[in-house]
N, C-alpha and C positions, 0 to 999 in steps of 0.2 A: 504494500500500500504506500501511498505517498503522504508526506507530511508537509504542512505549510509553514513558511517562515513566520515568526512572530517575535515581537520585542519581548525581552525577558522581563517578567513582572510577576507579582504575587497573584495566586489564584483567589480572587476576591469574589467572585463571580456569581453568575447565575448557577454554577454547578453545585455550590454548597453555600447555604445561608450561614456564614460565619462572620464574626466581627472583623472589621477592617484592621483593628489593632489587635495585637496578640493579647489574649486574656492573661490573667495572673499566671506567669510561668512558674511561680513557686508551687502552685498546685498542679493538679493533673490537667493543665490547660494547654499543654504544648502539643496540640494536635498537628501532625504534619499535614500540610496542605498537599500531600502527595496522594490525592484521591486516586481512584483506580485509573491511572493514566492510560492513554491510548497505547496499544501494543503494536508491535512492528509487523509481525507476519500472521497469517491466518492460523497457523498451527498453534503458536503460543497464545494468541488471543482466545482461541477456543479453549485451550487448557485453563486459562485464567477464569473464563466464564464458568467452566465446569466446576472450578473450585468454589466459586462464590456461594451457591446455594447450600453447600455442605461444608462451610468453613470450619466448623467445630470438629475437626478431625485431624489429629496430629499425623496419622498415617498418610492421609491424602496430601497434607502439606509436605511431608517428607518425599512422597512420590513426585511432587511437583518440583523438587529441588530445594526444599527448605525455604527459609526466609530469603536467602540470596536469589534463588530461582524465582520466587514470587516477585521480589523487587525488580529483577531484570524483566520479568514479563510485564510488569506494570509500568516500566519505564520511569522508575523513581530511584532516588539515592537514599541510602539508609540514614545519612546524617544531614544532607542538604535538602532533602525532599524533592519537590518537582523543579525541573528546570525547563521553562517554557521558551528558551532561547531559540532563535531562528536556525533552521537547517535547510539544506538543499534537499530537493526531492530525490529519493533513493529508491530504485526499483528492486524488487525482490529477485533473488536468483532462481534458477530452475528448480532447486531443491526446496524452495520455499523460505530459505534463510535470507536475511537482509544483510548487505555489506555493512561494514563499520561506518558509524557516523562520527565525523570529526567533532571533537569537543575540546575546548580550551579549558584546562583545569588550573592554569597558572593564576587565574584571578581569584581563586578560592583557597581558603586555608583548609587544612585537614587535621583532624584530631588523631590521637594515637590509633584509634580503632576505625578511622575513616577508610572508606574504600578509595584506594589511590589509583585504581584503574577501572575503566569501564568495560562492560561486556562488549565484545567486538560487534555484536549485533544490535547494540543499543541505538535507538533512534529517538530524537526529540519529537514531541507532538505538541501542537498548539492547544490552547485551552478549548477551542471549538471542537477539535478532534476528540478530545477526552469527553466533552459533553455528549458528542454524537455517539461515542462508543459506550460510555458508561452511564450517561444520564446525569441528573441533578439530584441533590439531596432534598427533594420535595416530592410529596405524594401527588399524583395527578388530581386535578380538581374534580370534585363531585359533579356529575352531570346534572344540570338543573333543568327543570321543566320549562318548555317554551310557553308563551302566552296562549297560543292556540290550543296546546295540550291542556293547559289549565282551564280554558273555557270549555273544552270538551268534557273534562272531568267534572266541572261544575254542573254540566247538563245531565250528568248521570243520576242526579237526585230524582227519586221516584215521583215526588210530588210535581217537580217541574216537568218531567216527562208526561205525566198525566195531564197537566195543564196545557202542554204543547199539543197533545192529541186533541184535547177539547177545542183548543184554538184553531187547529187545522180543520177539524170537522165543522166548526162554526163558520170559518172562512169559506169552506167548500159549499156549505149550504147557502151562505150569503151570496156567493158568486152565482150559484144556480138560481137563487131567487131574483137576483139582479138581471141576469141575462137569459134564463131559461123559462121564466114564468112571466106572463103578461102583467104589466103593472096594474094595480087596483085603481078603479076610476070612481070618483066621488064628485058630488055637486059642490061648487064653490062660487064665490062672487069675485069678479075681476073688473075693476073699473065701473062698479055699480051694476054690472050685468051678470046675472046668474048663468053659470056655464059648467061644463064637466072638466074636472082636473084629474091628472094622473099623480098618484102618490109614488114618489121615488123610493126605492128600497135601499137602505143603508145597513142591512144586517151584516154585510161583509166587513164593515168598519170595525166592529167589535173584535172580530177575529184578528184583524191586522193590528189593532191597538194592543191586544193581549200579547201577540208575538213580539211587538216592539218592546213592550214592558219586560218581557222575559229576556230579550237580548240585552236590555240595559242592566237588569239585575245581574245577569250572568257576567256581563262585561265588567261591571264595577267590582263584583266579588273576585273574579279572576285577576283583575289588575292589582287588587290589594294582595292577593296571594303571591303574585309575581314580585311585587315590591318586598314582601316578606322574605321570599327566597333570596332576593338580591341582598337584603339586610343580613341574612345568615351567611351568605357568601362572603361579604365583607368581614363579618365577625370571624369566620374561619380563616380567612386570609391573614388577618391580624394575628391570629393564634399560631398559624403554621409558619409564618414568615419571621418569627422572632429569631434574632441572632442567637447562636449557641455558644455559651461560654462554659467550657468543660472544667469544672472545679469540683472539689469534694461536695457531694450532695446533688450533683447534676446527673442527668440521664445521658448515657452514651448515645450520640446521634447516628453513628454509622458503625457497621461491623468492621473489625480490624484485627491485626496481629500485633501483639505486644512485643516491643523491641528491647527496651531496657527501662529500668526504673528502680524505685526503692519503696518497698512495703505498699504496693498498690493492691487494694482490696476492692472487690465489687460485690454488690448484692444483685444476683441474677434471678431473684425470686419473681420479679416482674416479667422476665422474659422466658425463663425455662421452668420455673416452679421449684428450683433448688433453693432450699431455705437457708443454707449456710452461706457465710461470706466466702467468696472464692478469691484466693490470692493469685495474682497474675505474675508469671515468670516468663523469661525468654524461651524461645523455641528450643535452644540447646538443652536447657535444664529440663524441659518437658520430655525430651528424648531420653535423658538420663533417668528421670523418674520412671518412665515406662520400662526401660531395660532393667532397672533395679527391681521393680515390682515383679516382672516376669522371672527374674532370677530367683527371687524369694518366694515366688508363687503367691504374691499378695495383691491386694487391690491397690492401684496407684493412688498417690496422695491427691487430696481434693484441691488441685490447683492446675491451671492451664495457661496457655498463651493467647487465648482468644477473647477479644472484647466484643460483646454482643450488643447491638443496638437495643435500647429499651432497658438495659440494666443500669444500676446506679453506682457511681463511683463514690466510695466511702472515705478513702484516705490514700495518701501516698503521692509520689512524684514519679512521672515517667513519660514515655513517648510510645506511640504506636502508629502503624501505617494503616490507612483506611483501605479496605478492599471491597466494600459494598455500600452503596448509598441508595436513598429513595426507595422505590418499590422493589428493588432487588435485595435490600437488607432484610434481616430477620424481623425487625419491628415494623418495617414498611409493609411486608407481606401480611403480617398479622393485622395491622390497622386496616389494610384494604379489605381483608376478608371479613372484618367486623363492622364495616360501614353499614349504616342503616339510616333510614329517614328520621328526621327529628320528630320526637314524640311531643304530645301535648303536655303543657305544664299543669301543675295541680289545679290551679284556678280554671284553666281551660277544661280540664277533665270534669271539675265540679259543675261548671257552666254547661258543658255538654250533657251531663246527666239532667240538669234542670231544664235544658232545652228539649231533651227527649220527653220529659214529663209534660211540659207545656204543649209540645207537638202532639202527644198522645191525647191530652184533653181537647186540643183543637180538632184533632182528627175525629174524636168521638162526637164533638159538636157538629162537624161537617157531615159525618155519616148520619147522625140523627136528623139533621136538616134535609139531607138527600132523601132519607126514608120518608119523612113527613111530606115532602114535596112530591115524591113519586106516588104516594098514596092518593094525594089530591089529583095528580096527573091521571091516574087510572080511573078515578071517580069521574073526572071531566070527560074522559074518553067514552064512558058509558052514557053520560048525559048529552054529549054532542057527537053523535055518530057520523055527522056529515062533514066533519073537518077533514081537510086534505092530508095526505101523507107528509107533504112539505111542512105544513103547520104543526103536525104532531112531532116531526123531527126537530123543528125549531124549538118547540117547548121543552123537549127532552134535553137538547143541548144547553138551553138556558139553565135548566135545573142542574145539569152536570157542572157547568161553568161556575155557577154561584156556590155550589157545594165545595168544589175544588178550590175556589178562591178563598173561602173561609179557612180551609186547611192551610193554604199558602200564607194567609195573614197570620194564622196561629203559630205556624212554624217559625221560631225565633232564630233564623239563620244569622241574624246580626250579633248574637251573643258571642260565638267564637270569634267573629270578625272584630268585635269591640275589644276583646282582650288581646287579640293579635295586634291591632292598631295601637292600643295603649302600651303594650310591651315594646313594639318597634319604635314608637315615639320616645318612650322612656330610655331605652337602651342607646338610642342615638344621642339623646341629650346627656346621658350619663357618660358616654364615651368622651364627650367634650369636657366633662367635669372629671376626667382622669379615672373613670370607673369602667373597666372592660368586663361586661357580663358574659361569662362563659356558659352558664346554664340559666335559661330564662326563669325557671322555677325559683331560683334564688332571689330574683327581683321581687317576686310576690311574697316569699317567705320573710324576707328582711323587713317587710312592712310591720310585722308583728313580733319582731325580736324583743325579748325582755331582758336579755343579758348579753353583753359583749365582753368576751375574754380577749384581752389585747396584750401583745408583746410590748415591752418598753423600748428597747433599743431599736432605733430606726423607724418606729411607728409613732410613739409619743415624743421621741427625741429625734434630733437631726442626724444622728449617726456620724457626727463629725467630732471625734474624741480628741481630747488633749489632757495631758497630765497637769493637774492644778495643785496637787499637794501630795504629800507622802511622808514616809518615815524611813530612816536608815538605821538598822539595828533596832534598839528599843527606845532610846532616850534622845534621838536626834530626829527632828521633824523639819519639814520645809513646806512652803506654800507660795504659790504665784500671787503677786500683788499682796504681800503679807499684811500691810497696814489695813487694807480693806477686807481681808479674809482671815484674820487671826483666829476667829471662832472655828474655822475649819479644822484647825490642828490642836486646839486646846481642849483637854478633857480633864476629868476629876482626878486622873491618875498621873497628871503631868509632874506632880511633886510627890516623891515617895522615898522610901528607904534606899532604893536602888540608885538614887542620884537625881539631880534636877534635869528636867527635859530642856534641851536646847532647841530653839526654833529660829530658822533663818529664812531669808528671802530665796526663792527657788533660783533666781538668776545669779545668786551669789554662792551657789554650791561649791564652785571651784575654789573659792577662797576659804572654804570651811572644811573641806575634806582633802586628804592627801592624794598623790598620784596613784598609789597602789589601789586605793579604794575606788578612784575614778575608773581605772582600767577594769576592775572587777565588775563595777556597775555597767560599764559600756559593753564588756564581753557578755554579761548576762542578757543584755538587751539585744545586741547585734548578732551574736552567733546563734542563739536559741530563738530564731525568728525565720519566718517564711516571707515576710514583707520585703519589698525592695523599692528602690527609687526608680520611677519610670523615666526612660531615656528615649530620645529621638536621635537616630544615627544620621550623621551628615557625611558619611564616608562613601565608599564605592557603591554605585547604583545597583550592582548585582547583588551585593549583600543586603541592601535595603529591600530588594525584591524578594528575598528569601526569609521567611519568618523564623526558620530554624536557626539561622545565624544569630539572631537576637536571643533566641532561647539559650543557646550555648553560652552566652555572656552573662546569664543570670547567676548570681552567687551560688545558688544551690547546685548549679551544674558541676561545681567542684567536687561535689560528693561522688561524682562518677569518675573522678581522677583524670580529667582531661587536662593535660599540661599545656596544650597549645591553644591559642585563641585565633580567631580570624585575623588574617593579615590586613584585612580591609577595615577593621574597627579603628576609626580615627577620632572623630570629634563626637562628643556626647553632650546633649543638652538636658539637664535635669529639670523635671517638671513637677515632681511631687512623689510622695510615697504611695505605693499600691499594695493592697493586701488586707489582712485583718485590721479593722479599725483600732483595735486595742494595741496591736503591734506597731502600727504606724504612729500612734500617739507616743509610744516609748521612743521610737527611732527619731521622731521629730524633736522630742525633748533633748535627746543626746546630741542631735545636730545643733540645736539652739545653744547648748552649753559648750559647743566647740570641742567635743570629745572626738576621738579618732573615728575616721570615716568607717561606716559599718562594712564596706567592701574590704577595707584593709584588715579589719578584725576577722572577717570570714576567710580571707586569703591566708591569714596566718594560722588559722585553726585547722588541725588535722582531725576530721570527723571520723569517729569510730562507729558510732551507732546513733540513729535518729529515733526519737520517740514521738510519733505524731500525736496531735491532740486527740483525746478520747473523752466522750461524755461520762464514761465510767470513772475515770481517774480525775477528770476536770483539770488536766495539766498536760503540758507538752515539754519535751526536753531534748537534749543532745549530749552525747558523750564525746569528748575530745581528748587527744593526747597532748600533754603539756610538754613544752620544749625542755624544761628543766627536769623532766622525768615524772612518771606517774600519769594519772588520768584524772579528769574532772568532769562531773555530771552537772550540767546547768538545767535547772527546772524552773518553770514559771506556770502559774495557774491560780485557781481559786484560793484566796488568801486563807479562808477558814479551814481549808483542807490541808494545805501544805504546812501551815504553821504548827499543826498538830504533829507533824512528822519531824519537826526541828528539835534538836537537842542543844544547839549552840546558836550564837548570833554574832555578827560583826559589831565592833565598837568603833565609833568615830574618834580617832586619836589625833595626835599632832599632825599638822599638815606637812611637817618635815620628815616624818617617819617613813622608813622604807618598807615597813610591814603593816599588816592589818591586824589589830588586836582582836582576838576571838574570846568570847565569854560564854559560860554555860547559860542555857535558857531554863531557868527554874520556873516554878508555878507562878510566883509573883510577877515575874517579867512576862510570862505568857498571858497572864490576866491583863497586864497593861497593853500588850500587843492586841489582844482581842478587843479591849476597850477602844483602841485606836481604830481598828477595823470597823467596829460598830458605829463609832462616831462618823466615819466617812460614809458608811452605808446609809445612816440616818439623814445625811445631806444629799441623798440620791447620787452619790459618787460610786463608781465601780472600782472595786479594789482588786489588786493583782499582786501576788507575792513573788519575789525573785529569791531563789534559794540555790545552793550548790552543795556538792559533796566531793571531796577528794578521795581518790582510790590509789593504792600503791600499785595494783595490777588490775588488768582487765582481761577477762571477766573476774569479778570478785570471787574469793574462795568459796563462799557460801551461796553462790548465785544459782538460781533456778532458770531453766531455759524454755523458750517457747518452741513450738513445733518447727518454726523456721530456723532455729538455731541461735536466735538472738536472746540476749539476757532479758528476763522478765522485768516489768516495771517495778514490781514489788521488791525485787532484790536490789534495786538502785535507789528507790525513794524511801530511804530510812537514814537515821543519824545525819539529818540535813543541817546546814548552817543557814540561818536567815540573813539575807542581805538587806532587803528593803521591801516596803509595802508602797505601791504606787496607787494614788487615788486619781481616777480618770473621770473627767466630766464630759457628759454628753448633753448639750443644751436642749431644752424643751423646744419643740417645733412651734413656730408662730401659729396661733389660732387653736392650739390644742385645748387651752383653758376654755375658750368659748365653745368648742365642740363638745367637751365633756359636760358643760353646763346645758347645752342643747339636748344632749342625751338624757340628762337628769330631768329636764323639762318634759321630754317625750316619754318618760317612764321607763327608759332603758338604762340598766345599771352597767357601769363600765369600770369598776375597780377603783373608785375614789376612796382614799384612806380616810374614813370618817369615824367619829365616835361609835363604838360598838363593833368596829371591824376587827378582823383577826389577821395576823401575819404568820405564815408558816413557810418552811422550806420543803421542797419536794420529797427528799428522803424521809422526813418526818410525816408528811401528809400520807404517803403511801402505806405507812404502818398503821393507820387508823383502822379500827374495825368498822364494819358496815354501819352499825348504829351510830357510832360517834361521827363517822364521816358525813352521814346525812344530816346530822345536827350541826356540824361545823360549816359545811359547804355554803349554806345561805348567809353566813357571817364572814366567810373567808374573802379577803380583799386583796391580799398579795401572796402569791405563791412563787417563792424564789427558788433558784437552782433546780428547776423542775425538769424531769426527764420526759421523753415522749409519752411514756405510759402514764405519768402523773397527769399530764394535760388531758389525755384521753379519759382517764378516770374522772377528772373534774368535770369535763363536759358531759359524760354519761350521767354523773350524779345530778347535775343541774337539769338535764333533760328528764330524769326520772322524777324530779319534783315538779314537772309540768312547765318548765321554762323553755322558751324558744331561744336557742343559743347561737350567737355569731362568734366566730373565732378568727383572729388575725394571726398570721405566721409568715415567716420568710425562709426558714430553713427546712432541711430534710426532716429534722426532728419534729417539725410541726405537722407533718403529713397525717399521722393518725388522728390528731385532734381536729384538723381541717375536714377530714372525711367524716368524722363522727358528728361534728356540729351540724345544725340545721343549715347554716350558711357559713362557708369558709372564705375568708379574705386572704389572698396572698399578695406579696409585695412585687410590683412590676419591675423595680430597679434592683433591689437587693435580694429578691426571692429566688430560690433555686427552682429548677424545672420540676422537681418532685413536688414542691409546695404549690407551684402554679397548676400542675395537673390535678392535684388533690383539691384545689379550691374551686369555688363557684363564681367568685368575682375577683378580679385583679385590680389592686390599687396601683395605678400606673405611676403615681407620684409618691407612693409609700407614706401617705399622710393620713393620720387618724381622722382628720376632719372630713375626708372623703367618705368615711363610714356614715357620718351624719347625712350626707347627700344620698347615700344608698337607702337609708331608712326613709328619708323624705320622698324619694322617687318611688320606693316600694309602696308606700301609703298612697301616693298619687295614682299608681296603677290600680290598686284595689278600689280606690274611690271612683276612678273613671269607669270601671266596670259596673260598680254599684249604681252610679248615676244613670248609665245606659239601661241597666236592668229596671230601675225604678220607672224610667220613661216608657220602656217597651211594654212592660206588664200593664201599665195604664192603658196604652193604645190597644193592646191585645184584648183585654177584657171588654173595653167599650166597643171595639169594632166587631168582635164576635157576637156580643149580646145584641147590638143594633141590627146586624145582618140576620141573625137567627130570628129575632122577634118579628122584624118587618117582613121577612120572607114568608114566615108561617102565617102571619096575619093577613098578608095580601091575598086577594082572591085569585090573582094571576101568578102567584108564586114569585114575584119580583121583590128584590131587596131595595131598601132606601139607598144603599150604597151599591152602585153597579160594580161589575167585575173590574173594569179598567180603573175606576176610581179607587177601588181597594188596592189594586196593584201600585198605584201612585202613592197611596198612604203607606203601603208596605215598604216602598222605596224610601220614604221619609223616615219611617220609624226604625228601619233596619240599617241600611248602608249609610245614608247621610247623617242620621243621628249618631251612629257609632263613630263616624269620623269627627263629628262636632264635639261630642261629650268625652271622647277618649283622648283628646289632645289638650285638655286643660293642663297647664304647666304646674310643676311642684312649687309650693310656696312655703316659707318658714312657718306659717301658722299650722301646717300639718303636724308640726312637732309639739303643738300645745295640747295634745291629748295623749292618753295612755294607749298602749297597744291593745288591740282587740283580744278578748279572751279566746283560749283555744277552742272552747265549745260554742263560740259566738256563731249564730246562724248567718248565712250569706245575706239574707234580707232581714234587716233590723226592724224593731217595732216602729220606729219613726218612719222607715220606708213603707212598711205595710199601711200605716195610717195614710200616707200620701197616695199610695197606689189605689187603695180602696176609695178614699175620699174623692180623688180626681176621676176615677172610673165611674163611680156612681153618678157624679155630677154630669159627666159627658154623655153617658147613654141615656140619662134621664132627659136632659135638655134636647138631645137629638130625637128621641122618641116623641117628645111633646111637639117638636117642630114637624115631624113627619105625620103625626096623626091629627094635630090641631092647627098646623101652620096655615092652611088655607083660610081658616076662620080668623085666627089671631092676627094675621098679616094682611087680610083682605086680598088674597091672591086669586087669580083667575086661571092660571095655567099650572098643570102638574109638572111641566118641565121646569118652570121657574122655582117651584117648591123643591124639586129634586136638586136644582143647582144651589139653593140656599142651604139645604141640609148638608150637601157635600162640602160647600165652602165653609160653613160654620164648624163642621167636624175637623177640617184641616186646620183652621185657625185655633181651635182648641189644642191641637197637637203642637202647633208652633209656639204658642204661649207656654204650654206645659213643658216644652223642651228647655226653655230658659229657666223655668221653675225647678226643673230636675237637677240643676247645677248645684243645689244645696241638699246635702244628705242629713244634716243635723237640724237643730231647732233655731239656727240663726236665720233672721228674717231677710238679710241682705242677699238677694239672689244675683245681684250684679257684681259681687265682689270679684276683683281681678279679671273681669270680663275683657278689659282692654288688653290683657296679656295673652289673649288667645285669638289671634287673627283668623285661625281656622274656623272657630265657632261663628264669628261675625260674618265671615265670607259665606259659610254654608247657610246660615240663616238668610242672608241676602239672596242666595241662589234659590232656596226653597220658596221664599216670598215671591221672587220674580217669576218662577215657573208657575206658581199657583195663580198669580194674576194673569199670566199668559194663557193658562188653561181656561180660566173663566171667560176670557175675551175671545179666544180663537179655538177653544176645544170643541165647541159645537157638538155635532152628532157623535164624534168619537168618544167623548167623555159624558155624553147625555146631559149637557149643561147649556145654558143660554146666558146672554148678557144680563147683568143685574143692575138695578137702579142704585143711586147713592144711599137711599134708605136701607135697601137690602144689604149693601156692603157694611153699613153701620151696624145692622143687627148681627151679622156674622162676626165682625171684629169684637163687638161688645160681649157676645157669647163666649168667645175665646178669652177675652181679657178678664172675665170673672174668675178664671182659674187662679189669678194672682192673689186677690183678697181671700179667696177660698183657701189657698195654701197658707196664708198667715193664720187663719182661724185654726186650720189643722195643726200647724206647728205649735200654737199656743195651747192646744188641748193636752192635758196631762198624759204622759206616756205610762207612768208606773201602774195605774189601775188597769189599763189595757193589757200591759205585760203580765201582771199577776193573773189576770183572767185567762189569758192564753196558756200560761204555765199550768194553771189548775186543770185546764181542759186537755193538757198534754199536747197542745198544738205547737208548742215551741219549747226548747230545752230551758232549764232553769239557768238564767244568766249568772247567778251567783254560785253555781256548783263548780268546784274545781275538778279537773280530771284526776283519776286515781293514779298514784305513782306507777310508773312503768317498771315492771319486773320481768326478769327473764327466767326461763326455766322450762323443763319439760321438752316436749317434742319440738315446739317452736324454737327453743333455744338451740337445739341440735341443728335445725335447719339453718338458723342464722349463722351458727358457727361454721357449718360447711360452706355456706355462701360467702362468709367473710374470708375463709381460707382460700377459696377459689379466686376471689377478686384480688387477694393479696398476691397470689401467684401470677395472675394475669391482669394487670391493671387496665389493659385495653378492654378486656371483657368487662371489668368492673365499671369502666367509664360508660360502656354501652348499657350496662345494667342500671347505672344511675340515670342515664337518659330515659330508659324505659320506665323506671320506677320513680325517678326524680325524688321529690320529697313528699312525705305524707301531707295531705291537705291540712294546712295549718291555718287556723283562724284566730290565733291570738296566743294566749299564754300569760298574759299580764295579771298580776294579783292586785285587785283593787282594794282600797283601804276602807272596808266596811266591816261592821261587827259580824255580818253574816260570813264574810270571808274567813275571819279568825276561826269561827267554828268549823267551817269546812276544811281548812288547812289542818286544824288540830285533829279532826277526825281521821284525816289521812295519816298523820304521823302516829296516831295511836294504833292504827291498823298496822303500821310498820314497826310497832313495839318500841317506840322511843318517844321521849318528850321533847318538844321543840318550843323554844321561847323566842320572843321578839320577832314576830313575823315581819314587822315593818322594817327590820334592819335591812340595810341595802344589800341586795344580792349582788355579789361582786363579779368582777373579772379577775384575771390573774395577770401579774406583771412578771415576766421572766427576766431575772436579773443575772443570768449566767454570763460568764466572761467571754465565751467564744461565740455564743449564739448558734453553735452548730452541734446540737446533741445528736448523737448517732446511737444506733442500737448496740447493745452489749455484744461484743464479738464472740463471747463465750456462751451465749444463750441462743437458743433457736426459737423459731416462731411458735412451735407447739407450746413451749414453756410460757411464752408471752401471751398466747391466746388463752391458755388455761388459767392464768393468774387472775385472781379476783381482788376487789378492793380490800377484802379481809386478809389478804396475804401481804407479805413484805418482800418484794423481789430483791431488795438490796441485802446482800450478805445473809439471806434467809433468816432475817431477824423476825421474831414473833410480833404479832400485832400488839399495840399499846393503846391505853385509854387516854382520853383527853386530860383527865386530872393529873396523870403522871407527866404528860408532856408539859402542862402548865407549870407544874412544880419544878421541872427541869429547865424551865425557861425557853422551851422550844415551841411554845404556843403563846403568842404575844397579842394583847389587846391594844387598841388605840389608847394613848395616854389619857384622852378626855372621856373615855367610856364611863358611863354612870356606874358608880360603885354599887348601886342597888340592882344592877343588871342581874337577872336570875341566873344566867349561865355563868357569869363571872363569879357570883357568890358561891355557886355550887362547886366550881373548880377550885376556888380558894379553900373551901372546906374539905376538899379532897373526896367529895362524894362521887 
């Protein structure tokens, strides 16, 4: 094959959606942009493609020639990645092999293990060639339905088909009557002379008008469906086109072969169902494992060299070459096989059920009307035997049309349309407000959220950390801007028998501590860190084009013992630190103090072993060989954890000293250190401990080893020396205070630390027994140092108490809680792919204030649907009653509202009203009410009052006009009366449409009307068309021109609905509600749902389903789409005495006593240092799935009661809690 010349440049491209800049190279972010490059000959290309579908086979990889053969076949370099430089066209030889491609290697540097020569058959390929051969890392777009197909599908409705048949028959009979039957002749007067006139036949007009109305209804509905599909298409595009940054916690985007790295572990449960963490090793080690296992006749170790798309990277640093992208990758094939159409949201499902009920009642009315009119038809046949066949057929068709039209009017096809429009409108506006809705059901559910559990870092705060205070050793403290922030470092233990505490300005540290201690602090910060300073290279263009060159310059690349660097690395421009915000804060402080550059410290250090961060140990570390002999372990992590492992501490001595004084850390000093830590934590500062340990030899004599051969963490983390405690500030986000206040006003609890609130840590929380946990959870307001299981248990406990829970999260550790919550919010900037896939709404600006917008818009959607429902039911009831009564009462079986008139009314009350009422924007006053109760009905008592009151008025006034209008209005023409009846009925609906904008007892129905141009425009269109119909509708609509007096009568009849609505809203609701509850016509609004318990067969089913979705998250996602969320109508606990009783009864059934129901139900604030909790590497999912809140997963400790925890100081109340609080008094007494 031939290859096209191309300028050498990075593959940024359409082939793979990756960030233009290299993601954090310190993590597993160094993806080679060596995607499955174009191959040279047909033979090797076929071999490469044959490998891709079955890449998880070491034997097949070996048959292909190992990694070197694979790289040669893919046309990529092991160290430099892709080279898209230009080449000449080279023809393949007769044997299928390609001659050598000339390649200039002099412009590139080579590391020790770099390939110094190319395969003689290697050929460059352009980016376009690679895309053509191997495709892009995007799944093909889902095929959307065309507008014509949607119109055809809309016509499949049985009622519309029946109406079409009736219209066609009516049209055929009308045409036959017009052209096949002689016109009827009657006597008439023309110009004062009596003569014979012919009556023209217009029966065909009705059939045409019905067909036109059907086309309009079908077109409007299908256009809305088409717009909805476009909306979903845009939403999916935003979701699928996100750039991929592969870091710990991210999902592997493409299949690949692991080349090299350090302690890379992946969770492949989402791709293969394998529950254990799989360690990734190079191909050569895989071959050795297999050979050793065969020699010993054992099963190979649980590790391999394959990275599977859809799996999760948990920890480590490394590089891999991509071999399959898009639909050819493992995850791509799975996602394509699981694609399904979008399912209805919970509200849509509930409305569909209501629509079915209304349609059934309407159908019953239509069938009853048809039966009654057919009985009269047969009676008339017997009484008038001389009627022609054409007349009999016309009468039958009229009866059929009016009966079918009643059914059409009764069928509320606008209900699903209303919720679709409301959701589409809301999601579009929410996207502009930095809220990306992934599951539409979440938008509805969030309207009734009663608790929001929120992360602190990055959500409530700005995630821009800086060191503002700290302590060195025990008695030496420092603070930034000391004069203004002295209280940050002063505690009651600052003067003790151990010596006076010395406090200095942070910027003056160099003048207060000696050079040895400065070096120790700097090395603790710089060497034990994965953060780095981002650079832009100004050197050779070829190197700038290759991201792997930049990767090799990262400090951690020295862990791989590469002694040579790129010869083209010349000029660097430092732009800021990149990595963990905690680590960047420490590096920034070291740089500001002028300490040795972190790169020099890392270059000097000879790393022996790395200890990646783990949520189990809450620490990370590194073991280095000291130049003067021996080894040193640097650790940093959660201060309260590491200080317990310390037996010594450094002492700040003379600045001229060449050594660092070391003192023992006794209990008194440890208490002072803990006091310092607590003081920082109480000021919302994050604390981090820097410790070390010197070893004479490595490994230590008493060391225990992991399966990988490395020394266990427990063998290193003991007998430590405390260096310093760093207090890191993360400023609060602007607007968070107002957002929290808005949540409080809306009845949504979000973890404000208030009197009566409780603070606990995750390890303590998970040790509570079930009874104590359910007692504590309503009062818990801060849950610090929480693991994924802690968060999940908290959310489950809140849900079991009837709360509707929203959860925010950004890390992989938040995935279980996000999935368990009713609504999961992930962070669009800082969030991992795991968190985003587990969430329902993405906060694209990572701001807590956006959650308030989600609540507001969720309530707006629910209100929009209820407004439409209130309006449509009023029209339905009045139209069906008027049609039924007048048709039965008429001697000719004709209705006061003709078929075409009813179709126009149907268009008003369904499509146009849905568009008008579903587009009201969200306003802050929606937050001035509490969430709806879980058992709240879809139609409230206030709505029923309005529906019944307006319906009774409308059909009463229309029936009076129809039966007595000739006498009351002194009319002489039946056609004029029919026109007045039709016009008055339409004006009733137009005025009631404005009236339906209010769902509560507020009298101002024009509130915020100016903010909805859609409503104003549609009202103008409806009025314009009604006026047009009355003037030119003529025979088609069975109307005639009306006088000014008649128009006044019609408008006044409609206008009366406004003062009537005022009277209805002023009517007391409670007596009506109590009456309906006693008759069991509606549920008790004060009854709380029973606590949700699990057990029995249902629990087994849930467990199996949960296990399945954990193994296959793609299947779980489809399952979520199918089941979405349960129909949730509230969950808020109102403050009434009746509620106290109901809640108390529930808790008694749960066999525990609960106090202070009005105490704020909290969220939790995760104050972990790294923000990246990950699952316990030594535990499997069966253990996690079987663990209950009554168990203690940590160290298998037994459950404890709250009294013991309070006595030990592990359960803390807010300082301003009332001392007469029942729970507080009971815990103090030890009961």
